[in-house]
N, CA, C and O of each residue as an XYZ file, in Angstrom:
356
protein
N      56.279     41.746    162.610
C      56.791     42.385    161.435
C      56.999     44.156    161.305
O      57.939     44.825    160.875
N      55.728     44.521    161.857
C      55.849     45.722    162.207
C      56.649     46.357    162.644
O      57.079     47.275    161.945
N      57.192     46.150    163.979
C      57.818     46.346    164.866
C      59.390     46.417    163.997
O      60.061     47.445    164.097
N      59.757     45.552    163.377
C      60.943     45.233    162.671
C      61.045     46.696    161.498
O      62.122     47.280    161.389
N      60.032     47.072    160.837
C      59.896     47.702    160.004
C      60.006     49.064    160.650
O      60.538     50.059    160.157
N      59.446     48.959    161.782
C      59.283     50.694    162.365
C      60.920     50.817    163.137
O      61.371     51.934    163.391
N      61.759     49.477    163.479
C      63.027     49.805    163.755
C      63.705     50.155    162.859
O      64.576     51.023    162.912
N      63.303     49.359    161.695
C      64.453     49.645    160.435
C      64.095     51.646    160.140
O      64.802     52.649    160.241
N      62.968     51.453    159.843
C      62.974     52.866    159.104
C      63.480     54.298    160.650
O      63.683     55.510    160.581
N      63.495     53.633    161.448
C      64.109     54.519    162.452
C      65.673     54.502    162.665
O      66.252     55.518    163.049
N      66.270     53.453    162.435
C      67.339     53.539    162.214
C      68.010     54.073    160.871
O      69.118     54.607    160.839
N      67.117     53.838    159.671
C      67.521     54.692    158.257
C      67.477     56.586    158.516
O      68.242     57.312    157.880
N      66.439     57.160    159.556
C      66.425     58.066    159.900
C      67.797     58.721    160.711
O      68.488     59.738    160.652
N      67.735     57.664    161.372
C      69.186     57.631    162.631
C      70.138     58.092    161.321
O      70.443     59.283    161.254
N      70.666     57.067    160.162
C      71.853     57.429    159.473
C      71.371     58.437    158.846
O      72.502     58.736    158.462
N      70.712     59.264    158.373
C      70.232     60.354    157.665
C      70.677     61.394    158.404
O      71.450     62.136    157.799
N      70.369     61.751    159.800
C      70.614     62.640    160.708
C      72.130     62.478    161.547
O      72.447     63.348    162.359
N      72.785     61.621    161.354
C      73.826     61.192    161.763
C      74.353     60.927    163.077
O      75.431     61.314    163.527
N      73.236     60.033    163.799
C      72.946     59.769    165.142
C      73.783     58.240    165.198
O      73.230     57.140    165.172
N      75.136     58.475    165.273
C      75.820     57.452    165.380
C      75.772     56.496    166.715
O      76.125     55.320    166.632
N      75.412     56.948    167.690
C      74.955     56.535    168.896
C      73.988     55.819    168.705
O      74.248     54.616    168.665
N      72.897     56.122    168.563
C      71.479     55.177    168.346
C      71.703     54.338    167.511
O      71.029     53.324    167.693
N      72.470     54.298    166.516
C      72.831     53.283    165.321
C      73.477     52.131    165.491
O      73.274     51.042    164.955
N      74.479     52.539    166.483
C      75.263     51.754    167.377
C      74.729     50.846    168.638
O      75.297     49.867    169.123
N      73.629     51.365    168.990
C      72.903     50.377    169.781
C      71.938     49.888    169.408
O      71.014     49.445    170.090
N      72.061     49.918    168.136
C      70.715     48.709    167.521
C      71.038     48.184    166.511
O      70.172     47.675    165.800
N      72.335     48.156    166.166
C      72.477     47.155    164.970
C      73.807     46.221    165.517
O      74.783     46.580    166.175
N      73.438     44.861    164.964
C      74.624     43.873    165.041
C      76.337     45.026    164.397
O      76.412     46.021    163.675
N      77.364     44.224    165.110
C      78.754     45.155    164.999
C      79.218     44.287    163.439
O      80.046     44.572    162.574
N      78.284     43.171    163.585
C      78.841     42.182    161.966
C      77.872     42.809    161.014
O      77.920     42.317    159.887
N      77.302     43.444    161.127
C      76.189     44.201    159.872
C      76.705     44.063    158.541
O      77.919     43.971    158.361
N      75.945     44.042    157.664
C      76.547     43.831    156.125
C      75.605     44.955    155.275
O      74.527     45.504    155.501
N      76.377     44.992    154.417
C      75.368     46.001    153.381
C      76.556     46.006    152.253
O      77.778     45.856    152.260
N      75.486     46.271    151.232
C      75.897     46.974    149.533
C      75.292     48.221    149.329
O      74.079     48.432    149.357
N      76.184     49.045    149.122
C      75.427     50.570    148.868
C      75.755     51.072    147.855
O      76.707     50.488    147.339
N      75.220     52.312    147.061
C      75.747     52.702    146.193
C      77.235     53.387    146.306
O      77.941     53.678    145.340
N      77.538     53.569    147.588
C      78.842     54.281    147.688
C      80.175     53.070    147.768
O      81.358     53.373    147.921
N      79.568     51.475    147.604
C      80.621     50.810    147.878
C      80.899     50.203    146.443
O      81.922     49.548    146.248
N      80.116     50.397    145.598
C      80.225     50.205    143.990
C      80.127     48.366    143.767
O      80.704     47.621    142.976
N      79.205     48.127    144.771
C      78.475     46.961    144.607
C      79.189     45.672    145.607
O      78.908     44.475    145.672
N      80.078     46.383    146.229
C      81.145     45.636    146.946
C      80.505     45.063    148.669
O      80.345     45.940    149.518
N      80.257     43.913    148.950
C      80.244     43.980    150.406
C      80.728     44.567    151.077
O      81.883     44.831    150.744
N      80.256     45.157    152.402
C      80.776     45.935    153.480
C      80.092     45.258    154.560
O      78.902     44.962    154.665
N      81.139     45.056    155.402
C      81.302     44.237    156.508
C      81.454     45.227    158.220
O      82.506     45.812    158.475
N      80.435     45.249    159.060
C      80.748     45.957    159.941
C      80.288     47.173    160.245
O      79.517     47.526    159.352
N      80.430     48.251    161.359
C      79.798     49.347    161.442
C      81.003     50.476    160.842
O      80.516     51.471    160.306
N      82.243     50.417    160.879
C      83.231     51.477    160.706
C      82.677     52.467    159.289
O      82.830     53.687    159.224
N      81.987     51.576    158.176
C      81.436     52.535    157.330
C      80.322     53.112    157.125
O      79.991     53.915    156.253
N      79.528     52.476    158.328
C      78.163     53.293    158.563
C      78.880     54.358    159.519
O      78.302     55.436    159.382
N      79.600     54.418    160.149
C      79.881     55.373    161.178
C      81.050     56.853    160.253
O      81.171     58.074    160.352
N      81.442     56.134    159.720
C      82.052     57.225    158.420
C      80.859     58.086    157.763
O      80.702     59.298    157.908
N      80.072     57.233    157.030
C      78.860     57.841    156.244
C      78.124     58.648    157.021
O      77.600     59.595    156.433
N      77.849     58.504    158.682
C      76.638     59.186    158.932
C      77.711     60.335    159.828
O      77.312     61.499    159.842
N      78.784     60.087    160.419
C      80.310     61.244    160.316
C      80.213     62.583    159.081
O      79.997     63.770    159.327
N      80.401     62.070    157.982
C      80.537     62.760    156.928
C      79.865     63.188    156.107
O      80.193     64.169    155.439
N      78.505     62.402    155.929
C      77.537     62.351    154.872
C      76.046     62.637    155.400
O      75.087     62.610    154.628
N      75.918     62.919    156.793
C      74.542     62.613    157.058
C      73.740     64.166    156.593
O      74.254     65.263    156.811
N      72.606     63.998    156.026
C      71.583     64.779    155.419
C      71.184     65.915    156.985
O      71.108     65.780    158.206
N      71.037     66.909    156.043
C      70.608     68.187    156.359
C      69.060     68.768    155.867
O      68.917     68.559    154.662
N      68.245     69.229    156.291
C      67.041     69.579    155.507
C      65.846     68.295    155.513
O      65.925     67.166    155.999
N      64.998     68.802    154.950
C      63.734     67.678    154.295
C      64.176     66.500    153.764
O      65.106     66.554    152.959
N      63.789     65.651    153.997
C      63.350     64.259    152.846
C      63.054     63.764    153.289
O      63.048     63.860    154.517
N      62.447     62.592    152.463
C      61.316     61.552    152.569
C      62.332     60.219    152.289
O      63.152     60.280    151.373
N      62.245     59.292    152.946
C      62.298     57.622    152.732
C      61.380     56.622    152.153
O      60.381     56.318    152.805
N      61.571     56.144    151.152
C      60.846     54.818    150.579
C      61.688     53.799    150.342
O      62.759     53.921    149.748
N      61.182     52.634    150.851
C      61.600     51.174    150.707
C      61.118     50.586    149.639
O      59.999     50.088    149.764
N      61.599     50.508    148.710
C      61.024     49.560    147.647
C      61.272     48.210    147.958
O      62.305     47.989    148.590
N      60.332     46.962    147.561
C      60.418     45.497    148.048
C      61.093     45.281    149.168
O      62.149     44.657    149.273
N      60.266     45.980    150.300
C      61.264     45.432    151.463
C      60.716     43.721    151.630
O      59.637     43.203    151.341
N      62.198     43.048    152.326
C      61.939     41.721    152.794
C      62.559     42.126    154.232
O      63.573     42.805    154.394
N      61.546     41.438    155.483
C      61.581     41.685    156.534
C      61.595     40.352    157.333
O      60.459     39.923    157.534
N      62.517     39.653    157.797
C      62.469     38.070    158.158
C      62.933     38.318    160.022
O      63.795     39.057    160.498
N      61.938     37.346    160.737
C      62.236     38.002    162.087
C      62.148     36.012    162.294
O      61.387     35.214    161.746
N      63.496     35.729    163.506
C      63.775     34.421    163.756
C      64.024     34.764    165.647
O      65.056     35.222    166.137
N      63.322     34.552    166.067
C      63.132     34.794    167.623
C      63.670     36.112    167.927
O      62.905     36.971    167.490
N      64.811     36.665    168.576
C      65.133     37.659    168.702
C      66.188     38.521    167.729
O      66.646     39.655    167.867
N      66.361     37.633    166.815
C      67.244     37.975    165.392
C      66.132     38.671    164.025
O      64.964     38.302    163.905
N      66.537     39.308    163.457
C      65.824     39.918    162.124
C      67.002     40.474    161.635
O      67.994     41.074    162.047
N      66.481     40.013    160.513
C      67.288     40.932    159.017
C      66.288     41.460    158.003
O      65.106     41.122    158.065
N      66.768     42.322    157.029
C      65.855     42.828    156.172
C      66.599     43.124    154.689
O      67.827     43.110    154.611
N      65.924     43.337    153.768
C      66.481     43.733    152.478
C      65.701     44.736    151.986
O      64.553     44.886    152.404
N      66.236     45.531    151.047
C      65.398     46.752    150.415
C      65.939     47.554    149.475
O      67.127     47.825    149.647
N      65.420     47.995    148.559
C      65.766     48.945    147.974
C      65.544     50.407    148.529
O      64.435     50.733    148.952
N      66.473     51.172    148.523
C      66.196     52.542    149.245
C      66.510     53.418    148.610
O      67.646     53.665    148.206
N      65.015     54.333    148.338
C      64.860     55.830    147.580
C      64.683     56.722    149.024
O      64.014     56.657    150.056
N      65.781     57.647    148.380
C      65.671     58.585    149.678
C      65.579     60.368    148.818
O      66.551     60.778    148.185
N      64.659     60.969    148.919
C      63.872     62.080    148.096
C      64.390     63.270    149.120
O      64.137     63.171    150.321
N      64.949     64.129    148.723
C      65.515     65.018    149.233
C      64.313     66.042    148.752
O      64.023     66.150    147.560
N      63.541     66.894    149.944
C      62.536     68.204    149.817
C      63.263     69.538    149.485
O      62.618     70.580    149.366
């Protein structure tokens, strides 16, 4: 599980820094998410994340905290759910 959590944290940092190429190579094309920007709607696929990273990446220092993370592995597949807290320093 530590490997999945480390990968998740690396992906979250890639999002914040706008590293689209890294993100694309480490997630499923069919990923889903519910983000504050989606107003509670489920978004499917990479285009939302690519748009977000290309237009809203974070500059400066920040801290990422995961609240109530659930990380599950099934062979070479895994999923996570969590509440993300992003603190800008």
